[in-house]
C-alpha atoms as a printed R data frame, in Angstrom:
    type eleno elety resid chain resno       x       y       z
1   ATOM     1    CA   GLY     A     1 -22.328 211.167 -29.498
2   ATOM     2    CA   ALA     A     2 -25.047 209.639 -27.328
3   ATOM     3    CA   GLU     A     3 -27.955 211.633 -25.988
4   ATOM     4    CA   ARG     A     4 -26.881 213.742 -23.024
5   ATOM     5    CA   SER     A     5 -28.956 211.672 -20.577
6   ATOM     6    CA   GLU     A     6 -27.065 208.524 -21.642
7   ATOM     7    CA   ARG     A     7 -23.601 210.038 -21.900
8   ATOM     8    CA   ARG     A     8 -20.894 209.358 -19.353
9   ATOM     9    CA   SER     A     9 -19.966 212.694 -17.817
10  ATOM    10    CA   ASP     A    10 -16.419 211.472 -17.163
11  ATOM    11    CA   TYR     A    11 -15.654 210.203 -20.675
12  ATOM    12    CA   MET     A    12 -12.639 212.515 -20.966
13  ATOM    13    CA   SER     A    13 -11.105 210.801 -17.909
14  ATOM    14    CA   ASP     A    14 -11.153 207.389 -19.604
15  ATOM    15    CA   PRO     A    15  -7.980 207.091 -21.749
16  ATOM    16    CA   ARG     A    16  -9.741 204.939 -24.364
17  ATOM    17    CA   LEU     A    17 -12.739 207.263 -24.743
18  ATOM    18    CA   ARG     A    18 -10.494 210.321 -24.668
19  ATOM    19    CA   GLY     A    19  -8.393 208.778 -27.417
20  ATOM    20    CA   ALA     A    20 -11.509 208.164 -29.509
21  ATOM    21    CA   TYR     A    21 -12.566 211.784 -29.030
22  ATOM    22    CA   LEU     A    22  -9.128 213.072 -30.026
23  ATOM    23    CA   ALA     A    23  -9.115 210.899 -33.144
24  ATOM    24    CA   PHE     A    24 -12.640 211.582 -34.396
25  ATOM    25    CA   PHE     A    25 -14.072 214.800 -32.951
26  ATOM    26    CA   LEU     A    26 -10.996 216.962 -32.401
27  ATOM    27    CA   PRO     A    27 -10.057 217.114 -36.135
28  ATOM    28    CA   GLN     A    28 -13.622 218.073 -37.066
29  ATOM    29    CA   TYR     A    29 -14.048 220.772 -34.449
30  ATOM    30    CA   ALA     A    30 -10.600 222.304 -34.959
31  ATOM    31    CA   GLN     A    31 -11.145 222.441 -38.708
32  ATOM    32    CA   LYS     A    32 -14.598 223.968 -38.145
33  ATOM    33    CA   ILE     A    33 -13.010 226.842 -36.210
34  ATOM    34    CA   ALA     A    34 -10.349 227.328 -38.874
35  ATOM    35    CA   LEU     A    35 -12.842 227.348 -41.751
36  ATOM    36    CA   LEU     A    36 -15.216 229.695 -39.929
37  ATOM    37    CA   LEU     A    37 -12.375 232.138 -39.319
38  ATOM    38    CA   ALA     A    38 -11.378 231.959 -42.983
39  ATOM    39    CA   GLN     A    39 -14.979 232.655 -44.045
40  ATOM    40    CA   LEU     A    40 -15.292 235.605 -41.663
41  ATOM    41    CA   GLU     A    41 -11.979 236.979 -42.920
42  ATOM    42    CA   ARG     A    42 -13.202 236.787 -46.534
43  ATOM    43    CA   GLU     A    43 -16.283 238.730 -45.470
44  ATOM    44    CA   GLY     A    44 -14.087 241.490 -44.008
45  ATOM    45    CA   LEU     A    45 -15.254 240.898 -40.445
46  ATOM    46    CA   CYS     A    46 -12.164 239.385 -38.822
47  ATOM    47    CA   ARG     A    47  -8.490 240.156 -39.362
48  ATOM    48    CA   LEU     A    48  -6.267 238.341 -36.923
49  ATOM    49    CA   PRO     A    49  -2.564 239.152 -36.556
50  ATOM    50    CA   ASP     A    50   0.034 236.660 -37.723
51  ATOM    51    CA   ALA     A    51   0.421 235.171 -34.223
52  ATOM    52    CA   PRO     A    52  -2.927 235.779 -32.488
53  ATOM    53    CA   ARG     A    53  -3.327 235.696 -28.733
54  ATOM    54    CA   VAL     A    54  -6.122 233.194 -28.039
55  ATOM    55    CA   LEU     A    55  -8.405 232.633 -25.072
56  ATOM    56    CA   ASP     A    56 -10.026 229.197 -25.449
57  ATOM    57    CA   VAL     A    57 -13.075 229.104 -23.123
58  ATOM    58    CA   GLY     A    58 -14.406 225.661 -22.219
59  ATOM    59    CA   ALA     A    59 -11.332 224.464 -24.037
60  ATOM    60    CA   GLY     A    60 -11.525 220.679 -23.601
61  ATOM    61    CA   PRO     A    61  -8.511 219.353 -25.534
62  ATOM    62    CA   LEU     A    62  -7.673 222.883 -26.804
63  ATOM    63    CA   THR     A    63  -9.832 222.424 -29.892
64  ATOM    64    CA   ALA     A    64 -10.308 226.121 -30.591
65  ATOM    65    CA   THR     A    65  -6.637 226.873 -29.941
66  ATOM    66    CA   LEU     A    66  -5.731 224.275 -32.552
67  ATOM    67    CA   GLY     A    67  -8.343 225.724 -34.913
68  ATOM    68    CA   VAL     A    68  -6.794 229.189 -34.697
69  ATOM    69    CA   TRP     A    69  -3.360 227.650 -35.276
70  ATOM    70    CA   LEU     A    70  -4.705 225.814 -38.358
71  ATOM    71    CA   HIS     A    71  -6.015 229.131 -39.676
72  ATOM    72    CA   ARG     A    72  -2.963 231.271 -38.934
73  ATOM    73    CA   GLY     A    73  -0.050 228.841 -38.577
74  ATOM    74    CA   ALA     A    74   1.205 230.486 -35.373
75  ATOM    75    CA   LEU     A    75   0.053 231.449 -31.882
76  ATOM    76    CA   GLY     A    76   0.877 234.330 -29.584
77  ATOM    77    CA   PRO     A    77   0.756 234.038 -25.760
78  ATOM    78    CA   SER     A    78  -2.555 232.272 -25.162
79  ATOM    79    CA   ALA     A    79  -4.688 230.733 -22.424
80  ATOM    80    CA   ALA     A    80  -7.166 227.862 -22.147
81  ATOM    81    CA   LEU     A    81  -9.899 227.662 -19.501
82  ATOM    82    CA   ASP     A    82 -11.720 224.454 -18.504
83  ATOM    83    CA   LEU     A    83 -12.431 222.210 -15.542
84  ATOM    84    CA   ALA     A    84 -11.273 219.134 -17.485
85  ATOM    85    CA   GLY     A    85  -7.567 219.132 -16.658
86  ATOM    86    CA   LYS     A    86  -6.789 215.799 -18.353
87  ATOM    87    CA   ALA     A    87  -8.481 216.863 -21.560
88  ATOM    88    CA   MET     A    88  -6.545 220.132 -21.625
89  ATOM    89    CA   ALA     A    89  -3.287 218.304 -20.965
90  ATOM    90    CA   ALA     A    90  -4.000 215.959 -23.895
91  ATOM    91    CA   GLY     A    91  -4.682 218.919 -26.161
92  ATOM    92    CA   LYS     A    92  -1.596 220.751 -24.925
93  ATOM    93    CA   ALA     A    93   0.524 217.760 -25.950
94  ATOM    94    CA   ILE     A    94  -0.868 218.066 -29.484
95  ATOM    95    CA   VAL     A    95  -0.266 221.830 -29.552
96  ATOM    96    CA   ASP     A    96   3.302 221.287 -28.355
97  ATOM    97    CA   ASP     A    97   3.802 218.783 -31.164
98  ATOM    98    CA   VAL     A    98   2.360 220.801 -34.070
99  ATOM    99    CA   ALA     A    99   3.111 224.332 -32.853
100 ATOM   100    CA   ALA     A   100   6.439 223.889 -31.111
101 ATOM   101    CA   GLY     A   101   7.252 226.736 -28.757
102 ATOM   102    CA   ALA     A   102   3.676 228.017 -28.496
103 ATOM   103    CA   ASP     A   103   2.980 229.637 -25.115
104 ATOM   104    CA   VAL     A   104  -0.428 228.306 -23.961
105 ATOM   105    CA   ARG     A   105  -1.305 228.640 -20.278
106 ATOM   106    CA   LEU     A   106  -3.796 226.115 -18.878
107 ATOM   107    CA   VAL     A   107  -6.302 227.392 -16.303
108 ATOM   108    CA   GLU     A   108  -8.191 224.543 -14.636
109 ATOM   109    CA   ALA     A   109 -11.409 226.307 -13.591
110 ATOM   110    CA   PRO     A   110 -15.075 226.629 -14.647
111 ATOM   111    CA   VAL     A   111 -16.058 229.113 -17.356
112 ATOM   112    CA   ALA     A   112 -17.670 231.289 -14.676
113 ATOM   113    CA   HIS     A   113 -14.303 231.512 -12.861
114 ATOM   114    CA   ARG     A   114 -13.275 234.978 -11.765
115 ATOM   115    CA   PRO     A   115 -10.931 236.592 -12.300
116 ATOM   116    CA   LEU     A   116 -10.724 235.610 -15.946
117 ATOM   117    CA   PRO     A   117  -7.290 234.998 -17.499
118 ATOM   118    CA   ALA     A   118  -5.554 238.316 -18.029
119 ATOM   119    CA   GLY     A   119  -5.868 239.711 -21.537
120 ATOM   120    CA   PRO     A   120  -5.992 241.313 -23.876
121 ATOM   121    CA   PHE     A   121  -6.649 238.640 -26.501
122 ATOM   122    CA   ASP     A   122  -6.938 238.963 -30.260
123 ATOM   123    CA   ILE     A   123  -9.601 236.273 -30.308
124 ATOM   124    CA   VAL     A   124 -11.734 234.621 -27.656
125 ATOM   125    CA   VAL     A   125 -13.425 231.386 -28.739
126 ATOM   126    CA   VAL     A   126 -16.405 229.910 -26.885
127 ATOM   127    CA   ALA     A   127 -17.027 226.621 -28.703
128 ATOM   128    CA   HIS     A   128 -19.749 224.165 -27.674
129 ATOM   129    CA   VAL     A   129 -20.003 225.799 -24.244
130 ATOM   130    CA   LEU     A   130 -23.254 227.773 -24.090
131 ATOM   131    CA   ASN     A   131 -25.366 224.637 -24.565
132 ATOM   132    CA   GLU     A   132 -23.966 223.401 -21.241
133 ATOM   133    CA   LEU     A   133 -25.272 226.465 -19.377
134 ATOM   134    CA   GLY     A   134 -28.782 225.584 -18.271
135 ATOM   135    CA   ASP     A   135 -32.071 225.293 -20.132
136 ATOM   136    CA   PRO     A   136 -31.694 227.133 -23.466
137 ATOM   137    CA   ARG     A   137 -35.204 228.597 -23.072
138 ATOM   138    CA   ARG     A   138 -34.365 230.259 -19.753
139 ATOM   139    CA   ALA     A   139 -30.597 230.776 -19.711
140 ATOM   140    CA   VAL     A   140 -30.362 233.709 -22.151
141 ATOM   141    CA   PRO     A   141 -29.417 236.301 -19.462
142 ATOM   142    CA   GLN     A   142 -26.709 233.981 -18.088
143 ATOM   143    CA   ARG     A   143 -25.255 233.437 -21.551
144 ATOM   144    CA   VAL     A   144 -25.381 237.118 -22.444
145 ATOM   145    CA   ALA     A   145 -23.603 238.046 -19.201
146 ATOM   146    CA   LEU     A   146 -20.818 235.537 -19.906
147 ATOM   147    CA   LEU     A   147 -20.250 236.803 -23.445
148 ATOM   148    CA   ARG     A   148 -20.241 240.445 -22.387
149 ATOM   149    CA   SER     A   149 -17.660 239.735 -19.681
150 ATOM   150    CA   LEU     A   150 -15.475 237.889 -22.197
151 ATOM   151    CA   SER     A   151 -15.782 240.757 -24.689
152 ATOM   152    CA   SER     A   152 -14.057 242.990 -22.143
153 ATOM   153    CA   LEU     A   153 -10.873 240.925 -22.631
154 ATOM   154    CA   LEU     A   154 -10.575 241.708 -26.351
155 ATOM   155    CA   ALA     A   155  -7.727 243.779 -27.726
156 ATOM   156    CA   PRO     A   156  -8.587 246.600 -30.164
157 ATOM   157    CA   GLY     A   157  -9.752 244.868 -33.325
158 ATOM   158    CA   GLY     A   158 -10.231 241.621 -31.403
159 ATOM   159    CA   ARG     A   159 -13.104 239.222 -31.944
160 ATOM   160    CA   LEU     A   160 -15.243 236.898 -29.857
161 ATOM   161    CA   LEU     A   161 -16.354 233.801 -31.777
162 ATOM   162    CA   VAL     A   162 -19.180 231.655 -30.371
163 ATOM   163    CA   VAL     A   163 -19.781 228.240 -31.945
164 ATOM   164    CA   GLU     A   164 -22.690 225.957 -31.083
165 ATOM   165    CA   PRO     A   165 -24.039 222.696 -32.566
166 ATOM   166    CA   GLY     A   166 -25.998 223.183 -35.792
167 ATOM   167    CA   THR     A   167 -29.221 221.780 -34.351
168 ATOM   168    CA   ARG     A   168 -32.638 223.385 -34.068
169 ATOM   169    CA   VAL     A   169 -32.588 223.677 -30.268
170 ATOM   170    CA   HIS     A   170 -29.080 225.114 -30.007
171 ATOM   171    CA   GLY     A   171 -29.330 227.247 -33.152
172 ATOM   172    CA   ARG     A   172 -32.514 228.916 -31.939
173 ATOM   173    CA   ALA     A   173 -31.042 229.403 -28.472
174 ATOM   174    CA   LEU     A   174 -28.008 231.143 -29.956
175 ATOM   175    CA   MET     A   175 -30.181 233.417 -32.097
176 ATOM   176    CA   ALA     A   176 -32.131 234.398 -28.955
177 ATOM   177    CA   VAL     A   177 -28.801 235.330 -27.360
178 ATOM   178    CA   ARG     A   178 -27.950 237.273 -30.503
179 ATOM   179    CA   ASP     A   179 -31.168 239.303 -30.284
180 ATOM   180    CA   ALA     A   180 -30.579 240.052 -26.587
181 ATOM   181    CA   LEU     A   181 -27.029 241.221 -27.332
182 ATOM   182    CA   TRP     A   182 -28.262 243.365 -30.232
183 ATOM   183    CA   ASP     A   183 -30.914 244.975 -28.027
184 ATOM   184    CA   ALA     A   184 -28.194 245.756 -25.461
185 ATOM   185    CA   GLY     A   185 -26.095 247.511 -28.113
186 ATOM   186    CA   ALA     A   186 -23.390 244.828 -28.381
187 ATOM   187    CA   PRO     A   187 -21.527 244.748 -31.729
188 ATOM   188    CA   VAL     A   188 -22.931 241.608 -33.383
189 ATOM   189    CA   LEU     A   189 -21.065 241.201 -36.689
190 ATOM   190    CA   SER     A   190 -22.094 237.774 -37.984
191 ATOM   191    CA   PRO     A   191 -24.000 235.814 -39.191
192 ATOM   192    CA   CYS     A   192 -26.720 238.489 -39.327
193 ATOM   193    CA   ARG     A   193 -26.624 241.290 -41.875
194 ATOM   194    CA   SER     A   194 -27.800 243.989 -39.456
195 ATOM   195    CA   ALA     A   195 -31.410 242.791 -39.120
196 ATOM   196    CA   PRO     A   196 -32.701 244.135 -35.772
197 ATOM   197    CA   ALA     A   197 -34.337 240.810 -34.870
198 ATOM   198    CA   CYS     A   198 -33.740 237.284 -36.131
199 ATOM   199    CA   PRO     A   199 -36.599 236.475 -38.553
200 ATOM   200    CA   LEU     A   200 -35.979 232.750 -38.185
201 ATOM   201    CA   LEU     A   201 -37.244 232.874 -34.599
202 ATOM   202    CA   ARG     A   202 -40.746 233.767 -35.775
203 ATOM   203    CA   ARG     A   203 -41.569 230.179 -36.728
204 ATOM   204    CA   PRO     A   204 -40.808 227.286 -34.342
205 ATOM   205    CA   GLY     A   205 -39.313 225.022 -37.017
206 ATOM   206    CA   ASP     A   206 -36.651 227.433 -38.308
207 ATOM   207    CA   TRP     A   207 -33.122 228.020 -37.100
208 ATOM   208    CA   CYS     A   208 -29.879 229.525 -38.332
209 ATOM   209    CA   HIS     A   209 -26.856 227.359 -39.016
210 ATOM   210    CA   GLY     A   210 -24.187 226.882 -41.629
211 ATOM   211    CA   GLU     A   211 -22.285 224.115 -43.387
212 ATOM   212    CA   LEU     A   212 -18.598 223.944 -44.283
213 ATOM   213    CA   ALA     A   213 -16.920 221.406 -46.550
214 ATOM   214    CA   TRP     A   214 -13.501 220.145 -45.500
215 ATOM   215    CA   ASP     A   215 -10.815 218.000 -47.029
216 ATOM   216    CA   ARG     A   216 -10.724 214.983 -44.719
217 ATOM   217    CA   PRO     A   217  -7.279 213.382 -44.467
218 ATOM   218    CA   PRO     A   218  -6.949 209.700 -45.449
219 ATOM   219    CA   ALA     A   219  -6.640 208.479 -41.841
220 ATOM   220    CA   PHE     A   220  -9.863 210.260 -40.943
221 ATOM   221    CA   ARG     A   221 -11.686 208.831 -43.958
222 ATOM   222    CA   ALA     A   222 -10.625 205.339 -42.876
223 ATOM   223    CA   LEU     A   223 -11.983 206.010 -39.384
224 ATOM   224    CA   GLU     A   224 -15.250 207.309 -40.880
225 ATOM   225    CA   GLU     A   225 -15.663 204.132 -42.893
226 ATOM   226    CA   ALA     A   226 -14.917 201.881 -39.922
227 ATOM   227    CA   ALA     A   227 -17.369 203.780 -37.692
228 ATOM   228    CA   GLY     A   228 -20.061 204.141 -40.336
229 ATOM   229    CA   LEU     A   229 -20.206 207.906 -39.708
230 ATOM   230    CA   LYS     A   230 -19.779 210.245 -42.668
231 ATOM   231    CA   LYS     A   231 -18.621 213.752 -41.715
232 ATOM   232    CA   ASP     A   232 -18.019 215.476 -45.041
233 ATOM   233    CA   LEU     A   233 -19.880 218.614 -43.922
234 ATOM   234    CA   LEU     A   234 -19.179 220.490 -40.701
235 ATOM   235    CA   LYS     A   235 -22.362 222.045 -39.320
236 ATOM   236    CA   SER     A   236 -22.639 224.732 -36.671
237 ATOM   237    CA   SER     A   237 -24.360 227.882 -35.528
238 ATOM   238    CA   HIS     A   238 -22.118 230.836 -34.739
239 ATOM   239    CA   LEU     A   239 -21.944 234.432 -33.546
240 ATOM   240    CA   LEU     A   240 -19.111 236.888 -34.061
241 ATOM   241    CA   LEU     A   241 -18.834 239.817 -31.652
242 ATOM   242    CA   GLY     A   242 -16.362 242.649 -31.332
243 ATOM   243    CA   PRO     A   243 -15.434 245.211 -28.664
244 ATOM   244    CA   ALA     A   244 -16.590 247.958 -31.025
245 ATOM   245    CA   ARG     A   245 -17.333 248.459 -34.694
246 ATOM   246    CA   ASP     A   246 -13.666 248.905 -35.501
247 ATOM   247    CA   ALA     A   247 -12.476 251.253 -38.197
248 ATOM   248    CA   ASP     A   248  -9.915 248.660 -39.322
249 ATOM   249    CA   VAL     A   249 -12.606 246.103 -40.202
250 ATOM   250    CA   ASP     A   250 -15.097 246.717 -42.982
251 ATOM   251    CA   PRO     A   251 -18.716 247.134 -41.837
252 ATOM   252    CA   PRO     A   252 -21.064 244.274 -42.754
253 ATOM   253    CA   ARG     A   253 -21.658 244.327 -46.473
254 ATOM   254    CA   ASP     A   254 -25.079 244.287 -48.025
255 ATOM   255    CA   GLY     A   255 -25.943 240.782 -49.051
256 ATOM   256    CA   LEU     A   256 -27.923 237.722 -48.105
257 ATOM   257    CA   ARG     A   257 -26.923 234.869 -45.845
258 ATOM   258    CA   LEU     A   258 -28.210 231.662 -47.483
259 ATOM   259    CA   VAL     A   259 -30.064 229.956 -44.650
260 ATOM   260    CA   CYS     A   260 -31.450 226.824 -46.302
261 ATOM   261    CA   ARG     A   261 -30.537 224.287 -48.910
262 ATOM   262    CA   LEU     A   262 -31.887 224.414 -52.447
263 ATOM   263    CA   MET     A   263 -35.652 223.852 -52.728
264 ATOM   264    CA   ARG     A   264 -37.639 222.818 -55.787
265 ATOM   265    CA   ASP     A   265 -41.430 222.960 -56.119
266 ATOM   266    CA   ALA     A   266 -43.849 220.822 -58.132
267 ATOM   267    CA   SER     A   267 -43.290 223.075 -61.166
268 ATOM   268    CA   ASP     A   268 -39.525 222.467 -60.952
269 ATOM   269    CA   VAL     A   269 -38.856 226.074 -59.886
270 ATOM   270    CA   GLU     A   270 -35.848 226.466 -57.574
271 ATOM   271    CA   ARG     A   271 -35.909 228.665 -54.487
272 ATOM   272    CA   ARG     A   272 -33.670 229.445 -51.518
273 ATOM   273    CA   TYR     A   273 -34.167 231.467 -48.376
274 ATOM   274    CA   GLY     A   274 -31.841 234.399 -47.830
275 ATOM   275    CA   CYS     A   275 -31.529 236.560 -44.717
276 ATOM   276    CA   GLY     A   276 -30.340 240.170 -44.894
277 ATOM   277    CA   ARG     A   277 -30.911 243.681 -43.619
278 ATOM   278    CA   ALA     A   278 -34.584 243.517 -44.619
279 ATOM   279    CA   GLY     A   279 -35.113 240.148 -42.937
280 ATOM   280    CA   LEU     A   280 -36.051 236.870 -44.603
281 ATOM   281    CA   VAL     A   281 -36.577 236.785 -48.379
282 ATOM   282    CA   VAL     A   282 -36.918 234.074 -51.000
283 ATOM   283    CA   LEU     A   283 -34.746 233.842 -54.102
284 ATOM   284    CA   ARG     A   284 -36.722 232.407 -57.045
285 ATOM   285    CA   GLY     A   285 -35.246 230.810 -60.130
286 ATOM   286    CA   ASP     A   286 -36.605 230.858 -63.672
287 ATOM   287    CA   PRO     A   287 -36.817 227.897 -63.220
288 ATOM   288    CA   ARG     A   288 -33.186 227.452 -62.136
289 ATOM   289    CA   LEU     A   289 -31.307 229.799 -59.872
290 ATOM   290    CA   PRO     A   290 -27.946 231.145 -61.096
291 ATOM   291    CA   GLU     A   291 -25.016 228.992 -60.032
292 ATOM   292    CA   ARG     A   292 -23.782 231.610 -57.568
293 ATOM   293    CA   ALA     A   293 -27.090 231.266 -55.679
294 ATOM   294    CA   ARG     A   294 -27.674 227.529 -56.018
295 ATOM   295    CA   ALA     A   295 -24.180 226.089 -55.494
296 ATOM   296    CA   PRO     A   296 -22.970 227.542 -52.149
297 ATOM   297    CA   LEU     A   297 -23.553 225.642 -48.948
298 ATOM   298    CA   ARG     A   298 -25.978 226.853 -46.315
299 ATOM   299    CA   GLY     A   299 -24.477 229.764 -44.373
300 ATOM   300    CA   ALA     A   300 -22.619 231.270 -47.330
301 ATOM   301    CA   LEU     A   301 -22.976 234.963 -48.170
302 ATOM   302    CA   LEU     A   302 -24.555 235.955 -51.486
303 ATOM   303    CA   ASP     A   303 -23.460 239.528 -52.182
304 ATOM   304    CA   ASP     A   304 -24.750 239.836 -55.757
305 ATOM   305    CA   GLU     A   305 -28.515 239.532 -56.201
306 ATOM   306    CA   ARG     A   306 -28.596 240.968 -59.702
307 ATOM   307    CA   GLY     A   307 -30.728 238.984 -62.123
308 ATOM   308    CA   ILE     A   308 -32.431 237.006 -59.348
309 ATOM   309    CA   ALA     A   309 -36.127 237.435 -58.532
310 ATOM   310    CA   VAL     A   310 -36.621 238.155 -54.825
311 ATOM   311    CA   GLU     A   311 -39.860 237.409 -53.004
312 ATOM   312    CA   THR     A   312 -40.644 238.726 -49.545
313 ATOM   313    CA   GLY     A   313 -42.396 236.638 -46.933
314 ATOM   314    CA   VAL     A   314 -42.587 232.878 -46.575
315 ATOM   315    CA   PRO     A   315 -43.468 230.927 -49.747
316 ATOM   316    CA   ARG     A   316 -46.581 228.762 -49.767
317 ATOM   317    CA   HIS     A   317 -45.807 226.805 -52.908
318 ATOM   318    CA   GLY     A   318 -45.030 223.445 -51.332
319 ATOM   319    CA   ALA     A   319 -41.351 223.605 -52.193
320 ATOM   320    CA   ARG     A   320 -39.304 220.706 -50.931
321 ATOM   321    CA   ARG     A   321 -35.705 220.834 -49.883
322 ATOM   322    CA   ARG     A   322 -33.253 219.225 -52.214
323 ATOM   323    CA   ARG     A   323 -30.352 217.399 -50.622
């Protein structure tokens, strides 16, 4: 997890470092994909078949493929695309172990490789890939072109899931891609609730990301303790795209995406930011917010605003975030 300038570019070729990655990062990232898919399914935005056909772009050790398997319990004929052949082979060994008989074709090539693996696919996952494609401030057209080409591989009702680190730089870069796709008429389904432009891009310190809680297995908890790294929350920024606004998937519901943690001002009044069709609003408690608005993690959808005071604009009350 070192800074990129200090990181060994060949760490996946070193068996010891690859083993460390498989033990510590692979479980987190695979579970992140699975939990995101479950959340999107609850929101009526993604309905995968029982054995989905997966295209894992920038696959590494087939993290996204494993995430889809965790979510669905089966895989249809799938493909993984990456230059890192050893990493893919290591992931394929895990897939063969947990999903015996799964048909996953490995394509050792860059993400810009053409032709792309033949589809159609029920889900294409692009996880932790866009941040590798040039300067995030200047690479928006390149990223948009990649995602639009991948969207062409989707089956009817298929989905393209993009996952990026939940950091300010990468979250803002992904929201800029989202706005460019929206302007081009692409079907952006999540996380935005149909706002024409991301309101969090208006201020330099804001960005959109979510948090997911996961049940870490005992072996992982032991590794956490030994490494001194607690990973009880999985953070990421995401986009969900489709080939069209399909009749078999419900349109985005009205509601607010909770885009910050709970805040409390000097008067002990609780507030949270929510983002919806009208843009950014503030939910204000009296002094406490209802449990349905205060308890969910950042990134959750609040679809019932009844009984909650809603303020428009950015509050200037000196509220502080509560961890």
